[in-house]
Structure formats: structure tokens, C-alpha cells
ChimeraX commands (.cxc) that place a marker at each C-alpha (Angstrom):
marker #1 position 37.43,16.91,27.57 radius 0.5
marker #1 position 33.77,16.90,27.55 radius 0.5
marker #1 position 31.41,14.08,28.45 radius 0.5
marker #1 position 28.89,14.00,25.69 radius 0.5
marker #1 position 25.53,11.80,26.45 radius 0.5
marker #1 position 25.20,9.20,23.75 radius 0.5
marker #1 position 21.64,8.92,22.67 radius 0.5
marker #1 position 20.53,5.22,22.72 radius 0.5
marker #1 position 17.71,3.13,21.52 radius 0.5
marker #1 position 14.54,4.37,19.56 radius 0.5
marker #1 position 13.84,8.15,19.07 radius 0.5
marker #1 position 11.03,9.22,21.26 radius 0.5
marker #1 position 7.44,9.20,19.60 radius 0.5
marker #1 position 5.19,12.02,20.56 radius 0.5
marker #1 position 2.28,10.16,22.09 radius 0.5
marker #1 position 0.81,12.89,23.98 radius 0.5
marker #1 position -2.72,11.98,22.92 radius 0.5
marker #1 position -2.72,8.58,24.44 radius 0.5
marker #1 position -0.17,8.70,27.15 radius 0.5
marker #1 position -2.85,9.50,29.87 radius 0.5
marker #1 position -5.04,6.32,29.13 radius 0.5
marker #1 position -2.28,3.94,28.74 radius 0.5
marker #1 position -0.40,2.54,31.78 radius 0.5
marker #1 position 2.80,1.91,29.95 radius 0.5
marker #1 position 5.05,3.79,27.09 radius 0.5
marker #1 position 4.50,0.90,24.89 radius 0.5
marker #1 position 0.74,0.80,25.23 radius 0.5
marker #1 position 0.81,4.63,24.54 radius 0.5
marker #1 position 2.83,4.22,21.32 radius 0.5
marker #1 position 0.56,1.45,20.16 radius 0.5
marker #1 position -2.67,3.45,20.87 radius 0.5
marker #1 position -1.01,6.53,18.76 radius 0.5
marker #1 position -0.60,4.18,15.73 radius 0.5
marker #1 position -4.22,3.17,16.27 radius 0.5
marker #1 position -5.53,6.67,16.58 radius 0.5
marker #1 position -3.63,7.62,13.38 radius 0.5
marker #1 position -5.24,4.78,11.47 radius 0.5
marker #1 position -8.71,5.68,12.51 radius 0.5
marker #1 position -8.16,9.09,11.49 radius 0.5
marker #1 position -6.68,7.91,8.00 radius 0.5
marker #1 position -9.82,5.77,7.57 radius 0.5
marker #1 position -12.20,8.72,8.44 radius 0.5
marker #1 position -10.32,10.94,5.84 radius 0.5
marker #1 position -10.15,8.42,3.20 radius 0.5
marker #1 position -13.89,7.13,3.91 radius 0.5
marker #1 position -14.91,7.54,0.26 radius 0.5
marker #1 position -12.13,5.27,-0.99 radius 0.5
marker #1 position -12.54,2.67,1.75 radius 0.5
marker #1 position -16.06,1.23,1.65 radius 0.5
marker #1 position -17.24,-0.86,4.61 radius 0.5
marker #1 position -14.71,1.00,6.95 radius 0.5
marker #1 position -17.20,0.22,9.69 radius 0.5
marker #1 position -15.85,-3.22,9.97 radius 0.5
marker #1 position -12.80,-1.97,11.17 radius 0.5
marker #1 position -13.91,0.82,13.23 radius 0.5
marker #1 position -17.26,2.16,14.35 radius 0.5
marker #1 position -18.16,4.77,16.97 radius 0.5
marker #1 position -21.73,5.28,18.23 radius 0.5
marker #1 position -22.43,8.70,19.56 radius 0.5
marker #1 position -25.59,7.90,20.94 radius 0.5
marker #1 position -24.11,5.17,23.28 radius 0.5
marker #1 position -20.83,6.97,23.48 radius 0.5
marker #1 position -18.92,3.62,22.47 radius 0.5
marker #1 position -16.52,2.67,19.98 radius 0.5
marker #1 position -15.67,-0.72,18.47 radius 0.5
marker #1 position -12.65,-1.47,16.46 radius 0.5
marker #1 position -10.09,-4.21,15.51 radius 0.5
marker #1 position -7.23,-2.63,17.34 radius 0.5
marker #1 position -4.46,-4.96,15.93 radius 0.5
marker #1 position -5.27,-4.29,12.38 radius 0.5
marker #1 position -5.86,-0.56,12.86 radius 0.5
marker #1 position -2.29,-0.41,14.78 radius 0.5
marker #1 position -0.69,-2.17,11.70 radius 0.5
marker #1 position -2.19,0.18,9.33 radius 0.5
marker #1 position -1.29,3.04,11.48 radius 0.5
marker #1 position 2.44,1.79,11.56 radius 0.5
marker #1 position 2.37,1.57,7.89 radius 0.5
marker #1 position 1.53,4.95,7.42 radius 0.5
marker #1 position 3.64,6.73,10.28 radius 0.5
marker #1 position 6.59,4.47,10.79 radius 0.5
marker #1 position 7.13,2.85,7.12 radius 0.5
marker #1 position 5.99,6.10,5.57 radius 0.5
marker #1 position 4.04,4.03,2.90 radius 0.5
marker #1 position 2.11,5.97,0.21 radius 0.5
marker #1 position -1.48,6.66,1.07 radius 0.5
marker #1 position -2.74,4.74,-1.90 radius 0.5
marker #1 position -0.81,1.70,-0.77 radius 0.5
marker #1 position -2.30,1.89,2.67 radius 0.5
marker #1 position -5.85,2.32,1.03 radius 0.5
marker #1 position -5.22,-0.96,-0.93 radius 0.5
marker #1 position -3.99,-2.85,2.10 radius 0.5
marker #1 position -7.12,-1.52,4.26 radius 0.5
marker #1 position -9.55,-2.63,1.73 radius 0.5
marker #1 position -7.84,-6.06,1.52 radius 0.5
marker #1 position -8.01,-6.35,5.26 radius 0.5
marker #1 position -11.68,-5.47,5.29 radius 0.5
marker #1 position -12.31,-8.09,2.59 radius 0.5
marker #1 position -10.59,-10.62,4.78 radius 0.5
marker #1 position -12.82,-9.62,7.86 radius 0.5
marker #1 position -15.80,-10.29,5.67 radius 0.5
marker #1 position -14.54,-13.71,4.70 radius 0.5
marker #1 position -14.32,-14.50,8.40 radius 0.5
marker #1 position -10.76,-14.34,9.41 radius 0.5
marker #1 position -9.58,-13.38,12.80 radius 0.5
marker #1 position -8.16,-10.05,13.62 radius 0.5
marker #1 position -4.74,-11.82,14.63 radius 0.5
marker #1 position -4.58,-13.52,11.14 radius 0.5
marker #1 position -5.11,-10.29,9.22 radius 0.5
marker #1 position -2.68,-8.24,11.61 radius 0.5
marker #1 position -0.01,-10.87,10.86 radius 0.5
marker #1 position -0.44,-10.57,7.10 radius 0.5
marker #1 position -0.17,-6.82,7.30 radius 0.5
marker #1 position 3.06,-7.20,9.44 radius 0.5
marker #1 position 4.39,-9.53,6.65 radius 0.5
marker #1 position 3.48,-6.84,3.87 radius 0.5
marker #1 position 5.32,-4.13,6.22 radius 0.5
marker #1 position 8.37,-6.39,6.62 radius 0.5
marker #1 position 8.64,-6.83,2.86 radius 0.5
marker #1 position 7.87,-3.25,2.03 radius 0.5
marker #1 position 10.97,-1.72,4.12 radius 0.5
marker #1 position 13.81,-3.41,2.20 radius 0.5
marker #1 position 11.78,-2.72,-0.98 radius 0.5
marker #1 position 11.80,1.06,-0.52 radius 0.5
marker #1 position 15.69,0.96,-0.49 radius 0.5
marker #1 position 16.02,-0.98,-3.54 radius 0.5
marker #1 position 12.92,-1.04,-5.78 radius 0.5
marker #1 position 14.60,-2.74,-8.75 radius 0.5
marker #1 position 15.60,-5.74,-6.82 radius 0.5
marker #1 position 13.43,-8.61,-8.30 radius 0.5
marker #1 position 13.65,-10.90,-5.00 radius 0.5
marker #1 position 12.30,-8.16,-2.95 radius 0.5
marker #1 position 9.42,-7.41,-5.37 radius 0.5
marker #1 position 8.46,-11.09,-5.39 radius 0.5
marker #1 position 8.66,-11.04,-1.55 radius 0.5
marker #1 position 6.06,-7.99,-1.63 radius 0.5
marker #1 position 3.96,-9.92,-4.20 radius 0.5
marker #1 position 3.67,-12.89,-2.02 radius 0.5
marker #1 position 2.87,-11.16,1.21 radius 0.5
marker #1 position 0.13,-8.98,-0.67 radius 0.5
marker #1 position -1.31,-12.12,-2.33 radius 0.5
marker #1 position -1.42,-13.88,1.01 radius 0.5
marker #1 position -3.81,-11.09,2.35 radius 0.5
marker #1 position -5.77,-11.06,-0.89 radius 0.5
marker #1 position -6.40,-14.75,-0.80 radius 0.5
marker #1 position -7.75,-14.32,2.75 radius 0.5
marker #1 position -10.46,-11.99,1.38 radius 0.5
marker #1 position -11.70,-14.69,-1.30 radius 0.5
marker link #1:1,2 radius 0.2
marker link #1:2,3 radius 0.2
marker link #1:3,4 radius 0.2
marker link #1:4,5 radius 0.2
marker link #1:5,6 radius 0.2
marker link #1:6,7 radius 0.2
marker link #1:7,8 radius 0.2
marker link #1:8,9 radius 0.2
marker link #1:9,10 radius 0.2
marker link #1:10,11 radius 0.2
marker link #1:11,12 radius 0.2
marker link #1:12,13 radius 0.2
marker link #1:13,14 radius 0.2
marker link #1:14,15 radius 0.2
marker link #1:15,16 radius 0.2
marker link #1:16,17 radius 0.2
marker link #1:17,18 radius 0.2
marker link #1:18,19 radius 0.2
marker link #1:19,20 radius 0.2
marker link #1:20,21 radius 0.2
marker link #1:21,22 radius 0.2
marker link #1:22,23 radius 0.2
marker link #1:23,24 radius 0.2
marker link #1:24,25 radius 0.2
marker link #1:25,26 radius 0.2
marker link #1:26,27 radius 0.2
marker link #1:27,28 radius 0.2
marker link #1:28,29 radius 0.2
marker link #1:29,30 radius 0.2
marker link #1:30,31 radius 0.2
marker link #1:31,32 radius 0.2
marker link #1:32,33 radius 0.2
marker link #1:33,34 radius 0.2
marker link #1:34,35 radius 0.2
marker link #1:35,36 radius 0.2
marker link #1:36,37 radius 0.2
marker link #1:37,38 radius 0.2
marker link #1:38,39 radius 0.2
marker link #1:39,40 radius 0.2
marker link #1:40,41 radius 0.2
marker link #1:41,42 radius 0.2
marker link #1:42,43 radius 0.2
marker link #1:43,44 radius 0.2
marker link #1:44,45 radius 0.2
marker link #1:45,46 radius 0.2
marker link #1:46,47 radius 0.2
marker link #1:47,48 radius 0.2
marker link #1:48,49 radius 0.2
marker link #1:49,50 radius 0.2
marker link #1:50,51 radius 0.2
marker link #1:51,52 radius 0.2
marker link #1:52,53 radius 0.2
marker link #1:53,54 radius 0.2
marker link #1:54,55 radius 0.2
marker link #1:55,56 radius 0.2
marker link #1:56,57 radius 0.2
marker link #1:57,58 radius 0.2
marker link #1:58,59 radius 0.2
marker link #1:59,60 radius 0.2
marker link #1:60,61 radius 0.2
marker link #1:61,62 radius 0.2
marker link #1:62,63 radius 0.2
marker link #1:63,64 radius 0.2
marker link #1:64,65 radius 0.2
marker link #1:65,66 radius 0.2
marker link #1:66,67 radius 0.2
marker link #1:67,68 radius 0.2
marker link #1:68,69 radius 0.2
marker link #1:69,70 radius 0.2
marker link #1:70,71 radius 0.2
marker link #1:71,72 radius 0.2
marker link #1:72,73 radius 0.2
marker link #1:73,74 radius 0.2
marker link #1:74,75 radius 0.2
marker link #1:75,76 radius 0.2
marker link #1:76,77 radius 0.2
marker link #1:77,78 radius 0.2
marker link #1:78,79 radius 0.2
marker link #1:79,80 radius 0.2
marker link #1:80,81 radius 0.2
marker link #1:81,82 radius 0.2
marker link #1:82,83 radius 0.2
marker link #1:83,84 radius 0.2
marker link #1:84,85 radius 0.2
marker link #1:85,86 radius 0.2
marker link #1:86,87 radius 0.2
marker link #1:87,88 radius 0.2
marker link #1:88,89 radius 0.2
marker link #1:89,90 radius 0.2
marker link #1:90,91 radius 0.2
marker link #1:91,92 radius 0.2
marker link #1:92,93 radius 0.2
marker link #1:93,94 radius 0.2
marker link #1:94,95 radius 0.2
marker link #1:95,96 radius 0.2
marker link #1:96,97 radius 0.2
marker link #1:97,98 radius 0.2
marker link #1:98,99 radius 0.2
marker link #1:99,100 radius 0.2
marker link #1:100,101 radius 0.2
marker link #1:101,102 radius 0.2
marker link #1:102,103 radius 0.2
marker link #1:103,104 radius 0.2
marker link #1:104,105 radius 0.2
marker link #1:105,106 radius 0.2
marker link #1:106,107 radius 0.2
marker link #1:107,108 radius 0.2
marker link #1:108,109 radius 0.2
marker link #1:109,110 radius 0.2
marker link #1:110,111 radius 0.2
marker link #1:111,112 radius 0.2
marker link #1:112,113 radius 0.2
marker link #1:113,114 radius 0.2
marker link #1:114,115 radius 0.2
marker link #1:115,116 radius 0.2
marker link #1:116,117 radius 0.2
marker link #1:117,118 radius 0.2
marker link #1:118,119 radius 0.2
marker link #1:119,120 radius 0.2
marker link #1:120,121 radius 0.2
marker link #1:121,122 radius 0.2
marker link #1:122,123 radius 0.2
marker link #1:123,124 radius 0.2
marker link #1:124,125 radius 0.2
marker link #1:125,126 radius 0.2
marker link #1:126,127 radius 0.2
marker link #1:127,128 radius 0.2
marker link #1:128,129 radius 0.2
marker link #1:129,130 radius 0.2
marker link #1:130,131 radius 0.2
marker link #1:131,132 radius 0.2
marker link #1:132,133 radius 0.2
marker link #1:133,134 radius 0.2
marker link #1:134,135 radius 0.2
marker link #1:135,136 radius 0.2
marker link #1:136,137 radius 0.2
marker link #1:137,138 radius 0.2
marker link #1:138,139 radius 0.2
marker link #1:139,140 radius 0.2
marker link #1:140,141 radius 0.2
marker link #1:141,142 radius 0.2
marker link #1:142,143 radius 0.2
marker link #1:143,144 radius 0.2
marker link #1:144,145 radius 0.2
marker link #1:145,146 radius 0.2
marker link #1:146,147 radius 0.2
view
């Protein structure tokens, strides 16, 4: 009888880009999602006006400024939840409007997390009206922050 090792926990995420800069595995994974969001915003820059409010790098002074919590949630929405890019662009634009309205990064991060929590069961059953309503409420909450 062979002893097989059981795999437990979450699958390992390749975070080789950020493992050297982060002291823990969790911080490395968070940085990976942050880098994914920054890449997404730079690629979709034409559809995301005012993206400098979420991420800005200055080559002259070799500094970067970003709202890490918001970027991490957008990166998780892309990579972990496999949300369509158009949805991510829409949520990113709503987050930018909320930043312009003066809301904190933490408030916006929480609103995006609520959208992600509503999106996950909706992808499994897109016809369920209660799930559609929950998603609508989550998106409306972020939309109201930007007004």
C-alpha cells in the first residue's frame, strides 16, 4: 500500500516577481496582484482616464505612488476571479470617480471586495435574480461613492 501525500490548502501562486521584495508569502502574493493591476491599467490606459489617481510612476525621481489596496482588489478581480476585462475597466473607472469624490482607499477597497463577493456566486448561476440584485447593490454602492 502506497502512502500518497494529500495536497492541502490553496494552490501555490507563482509570485516570483515579488518574492524578493516581500518578507512573507502573503505579502508577496498581495504584491503580485498589485503588479497585475498596474499592468492591466497601463495596457487599458485609453479606456481608463485619470488612471494616475490610482497609479503614478515618475521616472525622473524614480518613485512610484499608488493606492495599493484598490490596485490589489482590481488585480484579484482579474486573476483570482477571472472577471471579464470590460467589467474590470468599469470597476476601475468607478473607483477613480470615488477617489475624485474624496473617499479613502480603504472605503473603496471594501466596496470592490463586496463586488467581488457578489460576482463569484453570480458566475456559477447567472440567471438567479437574488444574485443579480446583490451584484447590482454592490456596484451601486461604489457608483454612489463617486457622485
